C-alpha positions as CSV (number, residue, x, y, z in Angstrom):
1,M,0.2,0.0,0.0
2,S,1.7,3.4,-1.1
3,S,1.6,6.2,1.4
4,Q,1.1,9.9,0.9
5,K,3.0,12.6,2.7
6,V,1.1,14.5,5.0
7,S,2.2,18.1,5.4
8,V,2.0,19.9,9.1
9,K,3.7,22.5,10.9
10,R,6.9,21.5,12.6
11,P,7.0,22.0,16.3
12,Q,8.9,24.9,17.7
13,R,10.6,25.7,21.0
14,W,8.0,28.1,22.2
15,D,4.9,26.2,20.9
16,A,3.9,25.3,24.3
17,P,4.9,27.9,26.8
18,F,5.3,27.3,30.6
19,A,2.1,29.1,31.2
20,S,-0.7,30.4,28.8
21,D,-1.5,33.4,30.6
22,M,1.7,35.2,30.7
23,T,0.8,38.7,29.0
24,E,2.9,41.4,27.7
25,E,1.9,43.7,30.8
26,T,3.1,40.7,33.3
27,V,6.4,40.4,31.2
28,A,7.0,44.4,31.3
29,H,6.3,44.3,35.4
30,L,9.0,41.5,35.8
31,L,11.4,43.6,33.6
32,S,11.1,46.4,36.3
33,V,11.9,43.8,39.0
34,E,15.2,42.7,40.4
35,P,17.1,40.9,39.1
36,F,15.8,41.2,35.8
37,S,16.0,45.2,36.1
38,L,19.7,45.0,36.4
39,M,20.1,42.9,33.2
40,T,20.8,44.3,29.6
41,G,18.8,42.9,27.1
42,D,22.0,43.3,24.8
43,S,23.7,40.4,26.4
44,F,21.0,38.0,25.3
45,P,20.8,36.3,21.8
46,K,18.1,36.9,19.5
47,H,16.8,33.3,19.5
48,A,16.3,33.8,23.3
49,P,15.7,37.5,24.5
50,L,15.1,38.3,27.8
51,P,11.2,39.3,27.3
52,G,10.8,36.0,25.6
53,L,12.4,33.9,28.2
54,L,10.2,35.6,30.8
55,K,7.2,35.3,28.8
56,N,7.5,31.5,27.6
57,D,9.7,29.8,30.1
58,C,8.3,31.5,33.2
59,R,4.9,31.5,35.1
60,I,3.2,33.2,37.8
61,V,2.1,31.0,40.9
62,T,0.4,31.8,43.9
63,Y,0.4,29.8,47.1
64,E,-1.6,30.0,50.2
65,P,-0.3,29.6,53.9
66,G,0.7,26.2,54.6
67,D,0.9,25.2,51.1
68,I,4.1,23.1,50.3
69,V,6.0,24.6,47.5
70,I,8.8,22.0,47.0
71,R,9.4,18.7,48.8
72,Q,12.8,17.5,50.0
73,G,13.6,14.6,47.9
74,D,11.6,15.3,44.8
75,Y,13.6,16.1,41.4
76,G,13.9,19.7,40.6
77,N,13.0,21.1,37.2
78,S,12.5,24.5,38.1
79,A,13.7,27.5,40.0
80,F,11.6,30.1,41.8
81,L,11.9,34.0,42.6
82,V,9.7,35.4,45.6
83,L,7.9,38.1,44.2
84,D,5.7,38.7,47.2
85,G,5.2,37.0,50.7
86,D,7.2,35.0,53.2
87,L,8.3,31.2,53.0
88,L,10.0,28.9,55.5
89,V,12.7,26.5,54.3
90,T,13.3,23.5,56.5
91,L,15.9,20.5,56.3
92,Q,13.5,18.7,58.8
93,D,12.4,15.0,57.7
94,L,8.5,15.5,57.7
95,P,6.4,12.5,57.6
96,K,5.6,11.2,54.1
97,E,1.6,11.3,54.6
98,L,2.0,14.9,55.5
99,L,4.3,15.8,52.3
100,G,1.3,14.3,50.0
101,R,3.5,12.8,47.2
102,K,1.2,12.2,44.3
103,K,1.8,8.5,43.2
104,T,2.9,8.0,39.7
105,E,-0.3,7.3,37.6
106,K,0.1,3.6,36.4
107,M,-2.3,1.9,33.5
108,S,-4.8,-0.6,34.9
109,W,-4.1,-4.3,34.3
110,L,-6.9,-4.4,31.8
111,N,-5.4,-1.5,29.8
112,C,-2.1,-3.3,30.2
113,L,-3.4,-6.4,28.6
114,S,-5.6,-4.7,26.0
115,Q,-2.5,-2.8,24.5
116,G,-1.5,-6.3,22.4
117,W,-4.7,-5.6,20.2
118,K,-5.1,-1.9,20.2
119,N,-1.5,-1.2,19.1
120,S,-1.1,0.8,15.7
121,R,-0.3,-1.3,12.5
122,F,2.4,1.2,11.5
123,A,5.6,2.1,13.3
124,E,5.9,5.6,15.1
125,S,2.5,6.6,14.3
126,R,1.0,9.7,15.9
127,S,-2.3,11.2,16.5
128,R,-0.8,14.5,17.2
129,V,2.6,16.0,16.8
130,R,2.3,19.4,18.3
131,A,1.0,20.5,21.7
132,T,-0.9,23.3,20.3
133,E,-3.2,21.2,18.0
134,S,-5.5,20.6,21.1
135,G,-4.4,22.9,24.0
136,T,-1.0,22.2,25.5
137,G,-1.5,18.4,25.9
138,I,1.1,18.2,28.6
139,R,1.6,18.2,32.2
140,N,4.1,21.0,33.2
141,S,7.1,19.7,35.3
142,G,5.8,22.1,38.1
143,E,2.2,20.7,38.3
144,Q,1.1,18.8,41.3
145,T,-1.7,18.5,43.5
146,R,-1.6,21.1,46.2
147,V,-1.0,20.0,50.0
148,F,-0.8,22.3,52.7
149,I,0.1,21.9,56.6
150,Q,-2.5,23.4,58.8
151,D,-0.8,23.8,61.9
152,I,3.0,25.0,60.9
153,P,4.4,25.8,64.5
154,G,3.1,22.2,65.7
155,T,4.3,20.6,62.9
156,I,7.8,22.0,62.1
157,H,10.5,23.1,64.6
158,L,10.6,26.7,63.7
159,T,14.3,27.1,65.2
160,Q,15.2,24.8,62.3
161,T,14.0,26.8,59.6
162,H,15.1,30.1,57.7
163,A,12.9,32.6,56.0
164,L,12.6,33.4,52.2
165,N,11.0,36.7,51.4
166,R,10.7,39.2,48.4
167,G,13.7,39.3,45.8
168,M,14.9,35.7,47.2
169,L,15.7,32.8,44.7
170,F,15.4,29.1,45.8
171,G,15.4,25.7,44.0
172,E,18.1,26.8,41.5
173,L,20.8,24.5,42.6
174,A,18.4,21.3,42.1
175,A,17.0,22.7,38.6
176,L,20.6,23.5,37.1
177,N,22.2,20.1,38.4
178,R,19.3,17.9,37.6
179,T,19.2,16.6,41.4
180,P,16.6,16.2,44.2
181,R,15.6,19.0,46.1
182,S,17.5,19.4,49.4
183,A,15.0,21.2,51.4
184,T,11.1,21.7,51.8
185,V,9.8,24.9,51.2
186,I,6.5,25.9,52.7
187,A,4.5,29.2,52.4
188,N,4.1,30.9,55.8
189,T,2.1,33.8,54.2
190,K,0.0,34.1,51.1
191,S,3.0,34.1,48.6
192,I,3.5,35.0,44.9
193,L,6.3,33.4,43.2
194,L,7.9,33.4,39.7
195,E,8.4,29.8,38.7
196,M,11.2,29.5,35.8
197,R,11.5,26.2,34.2
198,W,15.3,25.0,34.2
199,Q,16.0,25.6,30.4
200,G,15.0,29.2,30.7
201,F,16.7,29.8,34.0
202,R,19.8,28.1,32.2
203,D,19.5,30.6,29.4
204,L,19.3,33.5,31.8
205,M,22.5,32.3,33.8
206,K,24.1,31.8,30.4
207,S,23.6,35.4,29.4
208,D,23.6,37.6,32.6
209,R,27.0,37.3,34.8
210,G,25.5,39.1,37.6
211,L,22.8,36.3,38.0
212,R,25.7,33.9,38.0
213,E,27.3,35.6,40.8
214,Y,23.9,36.0,42.7
215,V,23.2,32.3,42.7
216,D,26.9,31.6,44.0
217,H,26.2,34.0,46.7
218,L,22.9,32.5,47.7
219,Y,24.4,29.0,47.8
220,R,27.3,30.5,50.2
221,K,24.7,32.1,52.3
222,H,21.8,29.3,52.4
223,S,22.8,26.0,51.2
224,L,26.4,25.4,52.0
225,R,25.7,24.9,55.7
226,G,23.2,22.6,54.8
227,H,25.8,20.4,52.7
228,L,28.3,20.5,55.3
229,R,26.1,19.5,57.9
230,Q,24.8,16.4,55.6
231,T,28.4,15.0,55.2
232,P,28.5,12.1,57.5
233,E,31.9,13.2,59.1
234,L,30.5,16.6,60.0
235,Q,27.1,16.2,60.7
236,N,27.7,15.9,64.6
237,L,29.6,19.1,65.0
238,P,28.2,22.2,67.0
239,N,26.8,25.0,64.7
240,E,29.8,27.1,65.8
241,N,32.3,24.5,64.0
242,I,30.1,24.4,61.1
243,N,29.9,28.1,60.7
244,A,33.7,28.4,60.9
245,L,34.1,25.7,58.2
246,A,31.7,27.4,56.0
247,K,33.7,30.4,56.0
248,I,36.8,28.9,54.5
249,T,35.3,26.1,52.5
250,R,36.3,26.5,48.8
251,F,33.9,25.5,46.1
252,E,35.6,24.2,42.7
253,S,34.4,22.4,39.6
254,Y,36.4,20.1,37.3
255,G,35.9,18.9,33.9
256,D,33.4,20.1,31.4
257,F,29.7,20.4,32.3
258,T,28.9,19.1,28.5
259,W,31.6,16.3,29.1
260,N,29.6,14.2,26.4
261,R,31.1,15.9,23.7
262,S,34.5,15.1,24.3
263,F,33.4,11.2,25.6
264,K,33.5,9.8,22.1
265,K,36.7,11.1,21.1
266,Q,38.2,10.1,24.4
267,S,36.8,6.6,24.3
268,R,39.3,5.8,21.2
269,E,42.5,6.6,23.4
270,D,43.8,3.7,25.3
271,L,43.1,3.4,29.1
272,A,46.3,4.9,30.4
273,Q,46.1,7.9,28.0
274,R,42.5,8.4,29.1
275,I,43.0,8.4,32.6
276,T,45.8,11.2,32.2
277,M,43.2,13.4,30.1
278,E,41.1,13.6,33.3
279,P,41.4,16.7,35.4
280,V,43.4,15.9,38.7
281,I,41.6,16.9,41.9
282,A,44.0,15.3,44.2
283,E,47.4,13.3,43.4
284,Q,48.8,10.5,45.2
285,N,51.8,11.2,47.3
286,Q,51.2,15.0,47.1
287,P,50.7,16.6,50.6
288,A,47.1,15.8,52.2
289,D,46.1,19.5,52.4
290,D,42.7,19.4,51.8
291,F,39.3,17.4,53.2
292,I,37.2,17.0,49.8
293,M,33.8,16.5,49.5
294,I,31.9,15.5,46.2
295,R,29.1,17.7,45.8
296,N,28.2,16.6,42.3
297,G,29.2,14.1,39.6
298,F,31.6,11.1,39.7
299,V,35.5,10.9,40.3
300,R,37.8,8.0,39.8
301,L,39.9,6.8,42.7
302,S,43.2,5.1,41.4
303,R,46.6,4.1,42.7
304,Q,49.8,4.0,40.9
305,Y,50.4,0.6,39.3
306,G,53.6,0.3,37.3
307,E,53.8,3.4,34.9
308,G,50.2,3.8,34.9
309,H,47.2,3.9,37.2
310,R,44.7,1.2,38.4
311,T,41.3,2.0,39.1
312,V,40.4,1.4,42.8
313,A,36.9,2.6,43.0
314,Y,34.7,5.7,41.9
315,L,33.1,8.0,44.1
316,G,29.7,9.8,43.7
317,K,27.6,12.8,45.4
318,G,28.1,12.9,49.3
319,Q,31.3,11.0,49.5
320,T,34.5,12.1,50.8
321,F,38.3,11.9,50.4
322,G,41.3,12.9,52.6
323,L,40.1,12.6,56.0
324,R,42.3,9.4,56.6
325,E,45.4,11.1,55.5
326,I,44.6,14.3,57.6
327,A,44.0,12.4,60.9
328,H,47.2,10.3,60.5
329,N,49.1,13.5,60.1
330,W,47.5,15.2,62.9
331,R,48.3,12.2,65.2
332,N,51.8,11.6,64.0
333,D,55.1,13.5,63.5
334,L,55.7,11.2,60.2
335,K,53.6,13.1,57.7
336,R,52.1,11.1,54.5
337,G,50.6,12.2,51.4
338,Y,47.3,11.5,49.7
339,T,47.5,7.4,49.2
340,M,45.5,7.5,46.1
341,S,44.7,10.0,43.3
342,L,41.3,11.6,42.6
343,R,40.2,12.5,39.2
344,A,37.1,14.0,37.5
345,V,35.0,11.5,35.4
346,G,32.8,14.0,33.5
347,H,31.8,17.3,35.3
348,V,32.5,17.4,39.0
349,D,31.7,19.8,41.9
350,V,33.6,19.6,45.0
351,L,34.1,21.4,48.4
352,R,37.5,21.8,49.9
353,I,38.2,22.2,53.6
354,P,41.8,23.0,54.3
355,A,43.6,20.4,56.6
356,P,44.6,23.1,59.5
357,E,40.8,23.9,59.8
358,M,39.7,20.2,59.8
359,E,42.4,19.6,62.7
360,Q,40.8,22.5,64.7
361,W,37.2,22.4,64.0
362,V,36.8,18.5,63.5
363,L,39.4,16.3,64.8
364,G,40.1,18.7,67.9
365,S,36.4,18.5,68.7
366,I,36.1,14.7,69.1
367,T,37.5,12.1,71.4
368,E,40.1,9.3,70.3
369,E,37.3,6.8,70.6
370,Q,35.0,8.8,68.2
371,L,37.7,9.0,65.5
372,P,37.4,5.3,64.0
373,E,33.5,5.7,63.5
374,M,34.3,9.0,61.7
375,L,36.9,7.3,59.5
376,A,34.5,4.6,58.7
377,H,32.4,7.0,56.8
378,E,35.2,7.3,54.3
379,E,34.9,4.0,52.5
380,H,36.0,4.5,49.0
381,V,33.0,3.1,47.3
382,P,30.1,4.9,45.5
383,Y,26.4,5.3,46.7
384,R,23.4,7.0,46.0
385,P,22.0,8.7,48.9
386,Q,19.3,6.4,50.3
387,P,18.6,5.9,53.8
388,E,19.0,1.8,53.7
389,R,22.4,2.3,51.8
390,R,25.1,-0.4,53.0
391,L,28.8,0.3,52.6
392,V,30.8,-2.4,50.8
393,S,34.2,-2.7,52.1
394,R,37.4,-2.5,50.0
395,E,37.8,-6.2,50.0
396,Q,34.2,-6.8,48.7
397,E,34.8,-4.6,45.5
398,I,34.0,-6.1,42.2
399,D,36.1,-7.4,39.9
400,T,38.9,-4.9,38.8
401,G,38.3,-5.5,34.9
402,L,34.6,-4.9,35.3
403,L,35.1,-2.0,37.3
404,E,37.4,-0.4,34.8
405,F,34.9,-1.2,32.1
406,L,31.9,0.6,34.0
407,V,34.1,3.7,34.6
408,E,35.8,3.9,31.0
409,G,32.2,3.7,29.6
410,R,30.8,6.0,32.1
411,F,28.1,3.4,32.7
412,I,28.4,4.4,36.6
413,N,26.1,7.4,35.6
414,G,23.2,4.8,35.2
415,T,20.5,4.3,37.7
416,E,18.5,1.8,35.8
417,A,21.0,0.1,33.4
418,M,19.8,-2.9,31.3
419,L,22.3,-5.6,31.9
420,I,22.0,-9.0,30.1
421,D,24.0,-12.0,31.2
422,L,25.1,-13.6,27.7
423,D,25.6,-16.9,29.3
424,R,21.8,-17.0,30.0
425,C,20.4,-15.1,27.1
426,T,19.3,-17.2,24.1
427,R,18.7,-14.2,21.7
428,C,14.8,-15.3,21.6
429,D,13.8,-11.3,21.6
430,D,11.0,-11.9,23.8
431,C,12.2,-8.6,25.8
432,V,12.3,-6.7,22.5
433,R,8.7,-8.0,21.4
434,A,7.4,-7.1,25.3
435,C,8.7,-3.7,24.8
436,A,7.3,-3.1,21.3
437,S,3.8,-4.4,22.7
438,T,3.7,-1.8,25.7
439,H,4.9,1.0,23.3
440,D,2.3,0.9,20.4
441,N,4.4,-1.5,18.4
442,N,7.6,0.8,18.8
443,P,10.4,-0.9,20.9
444,R,12.4,1.6,22.8
445,F,15.8,-0.3,23.2
446,L,18.3,-2.3,21.1
447,R,19.4,-5.5,22.4
448,Q,23.0,-5.1,21.8
449,G,25.8,-2.8,23.5
450,P,29.1,-2.7,25.1
451,Q,30.3,-6.2,26.6
452,H,32.7,-7.3,29.3
453,E,33.0,-11.1,29.6
454,N,29.5,-12.5,29.6
455,W,27.8,-9.0,30.7
456,M,26.5,-6.8,28.1
457,I,24.8,-3.2,28.8
458,A,22.1,-3.0,26.4
459,G,21.2,0.1,24.3
460,A,18.5,1.1,26.8
461,C,18.1,4.7,28.6
462,M,20.0,4.2,32.0
463,H,18.0,7.2,33.6
464,C,21.2,8.7,34.6
465,V,22.2,10.5,37.8
466,D,23.9,13.2,35.4
467,P,21.5,13.3,32.7
468,V,23.4,15.2,29.9
469,C,20.8,14.7,27.4
470,M,18.6,17.3,29.4
471,I,21.2,20.1,28.9
472,G,20.5,21.2,25.6
473,C,16.8,20.4,25.0
474,P,15.4,23.8,24.1
475,T,11.8,23.0,25.2
476,G,11.9,20.9,28.5
477,A,10.4,18.0,26.5
478,I,13.2,15.8,28.3
479,A,12.9,16.0,31.9
480,R,12.9,14.0,35.3
481,D,9.7,12.7,36.9
482,K,9.4,14.5,40.0
483,T,9.1,11.4,42.6
484,T,11.0,8.7,40.5
485,G,14.0,10.6,39.1
486,N,13.4,8.8,35.8
487,V,14.1,10.7,32.8
488,L,11.2,11.0,30.5
489,I,10.4,12.8,26.9
490,N,6.9,14.5,26.4
491,D,6.6,13.4,22.8
492,L,4.1,16.7,22.2
493,T,6.8,19.1,23.2
494,C,9.8,17.3,21.4
495,I,10.5,19.6,18.4
496,G,12.8,16.7,16.9
497,C,15.9,19.1,17.0
498,G,18.0,15.9,17.9
499,V,20.1,17.7,20.8
500,C,19.3,14.8,23.2
501,A,20.0,12.1,20.7
502,N,23.4,13.7,20.1
503,S,24.3,14.4,23.6
504,C,23.4,10.9,25.0
505,P,26.9,9.6,25.4
506,Y,25.5,6.0,25.3
507,Q,23.4,6.5,22.1
508,N,20.4,5.4,23.8
509,I,18.2,7.9,22.4
510,R,16.9,7.5,18.8
511,M,15.4,9.8,16.3
512,V,12.5,8.4,14.4
513,D,10.5,10.0,11.3
514,V,6.9,9.7,12.5
515,R,3.5,9.0,10.7
516,D,-0.3,9.4,11.1
517,K,-2.4,6.8,12.1
518,K,-3.0,5.7,8.5
519,G,0.7,5.1,8.0
520,N,1.5,8.4,6.1
521,P,4.7,10.1,6.4
522,L,4.3,13.5,8.4
523,V,6.5,16.3,6.8
524,D,7.3,19.8,7.6
525,G,4.6,21.8,5.5
526,T,7.3,24.5,4.4
527,T,10.5,22.4,4.0
528,Q,8.8,19.1,3.2
529,K,11.5,17.3,5.4
530,P,10.1,14.4,7.4
531,I,9.0,15.3,11.1
532,S,11.3,13.4,13.8
533,K,10.9,12.8,17.3
534,A,13.1,11.8,19.9
535,T,12.3,8.3,21.7
536,K,14.1,6.0,24.2
537,C,13.0,3.7,27.1
538,D,11.0,5.2,29.6
539,F,11.2,2.4,32.2
540,C,7.6,1.6,31.4
541,A,6.6,4.3,33.5
542,E,2.8,3.9,33.1
543,Q,2.9,0.1,33.2
544,S,1.6,-1.5,36.5
545,G,4.1,-4.5,36.6
546,G,7.3,-2.4,35.8
547,P,9.6,-2.9,33.1
548,A,8.0,-5.2,30.3
549,C,11.6,-6.2,29.1
550,Q,12.6,-7.9,32.4
551,R,9.3,-9.5,33.1
552,A,9.2,-11.0,29.7
553,C,12.6,-12.7,29.9
554,P,12.0,-16.4,30.2
555,H,15.6,-17.3,31.2
556,D,16.2,-14.6,33.9
557,A,19.1,-13.2,32.0
558,L,18.0,-9.4,31.9
559,F,18.6,-7.2,35.0
560,R,17.9,-3.8,35.6
561,V,20.9,-2.5,37.9
562,D,21.8,0.7,39.8
563,L,25.6,1.3,38.8
564,T,26.0,4.3,40.8
565,T,26.3,1.8,44.0
566,P,28.4,-1.3,44.0
567,N,25.9,-3.2,46.1
568,P,23.4,-4.5,43.4
569,L,26.2,-5.3,41.0
570,Y,28.4,-6.8,43.6
571,Q,25.5,-9.0,44.4
572,L,24.7,-9.9,41.0
573,T,28.1,-11.0,39.9
574,Q,28.5,-12.9,43.1
575,G,25.3,-15.0,42.3
576,S,23.7,-13.9,45.5
């Protein structure tokens, strides 16, 4: 059967603005408010002017007293500016039932079963390609069911909060770093906020130096003490000591924020050459001058081996380095340097505290009996910050060859990597067919990928800790789910630019030409070129039973594994 091309209008960046009610008058008012009044329009590019960013990437939201604005632990996709009102920030762990998190909506079992006969006969068919064809058709990343706390003083220890008021910015760190919120923010009075989705906020930061400096100032003023307090080695220190450490803590970044651009080039180099290309954070045998905390990203921990280096482990967010050496030098006349090297794998943010201050404010305030417990926190293994985490000792680390494979391929970035045991896999492709049946006959992964011995990492989205695919998306079509952190693509707001597919270091996002429900190719009405969309594994977000691929494997050869921590992989490879 021959198909006929169907001309449609290609989706554009601002087809679906963050809010439909942002008027020219509202934008004009925002331009008179700091920090926007301090910005010069000349510094913004023509494709993303300041008024355009405010109109299309921002929205005005109003919260009543007691409303929860953001929840600690939720993934952040937007930053907020207080236009009016007062809010409270608390690091206190509030009961789950009080926070009122909305559960991820799942299909009913009947709908799941009916997919098999409801699927389209044509690959990549769409009923709509633009969000403006029928309203926006999207759920904004900031939307959520309103939850309020009726008795704020009776629920929250007000002595453990700090206030946010007019002109203050919050939520920017989680938005820019694509990480969970570090605190809960609650409206104390009726509050009017400007919510900026992170693509627009990123462009504002990019074009205005003053805003970048302001964000750094806010971090030091409001967030640094919280980060120090969350570090296990420092969590029991008095406030006086934390304040003293905050004054001398240095914030440093290593590597490229868009490290994926050079990743393919570096992957062609041999291992010894690749390690030397990674920025050095701390070097083996050099004086142990600093206590180092990993704030974001991953680092390679290596030890000299012959003329090269051997990877010992990799560290992630929340882990530390250097305390063992500082403590040794504090207690002994014979000093020693760092026993291993620390290198940035991708983009890394670290906090540094000089050794003399660690001796004065940390080691000097504890007893000899407390020191072993403090040092126990500095196990050189990665972890995701979870309450139930269990450290794996150095003697239990995974095979060195497998460890090198994971670090070199940056697979340590993946929270839901698809590992296939080739000794068990019979290549029946039941996993692929299951994926297709749950995605309208469009499989979202490839059963092939890099291999180490009997383990293969299949071509499926790993829902990364550091999802660089999100960095360049101009519309926010690719974003984290608030509660699960899974990286999802909104098909309606995807404009087919291909930035995410080109950015993915693992080639796990594909661009596909789409058709209408009759199988006719959809083409741009102006250029007559095919309309494309980005597709990838969505971890079966709407399926009641979880990932269909894993459930369909008849030989238990397919596993979804969090590679940011060694525990699941160690247990898997040991057969436990």
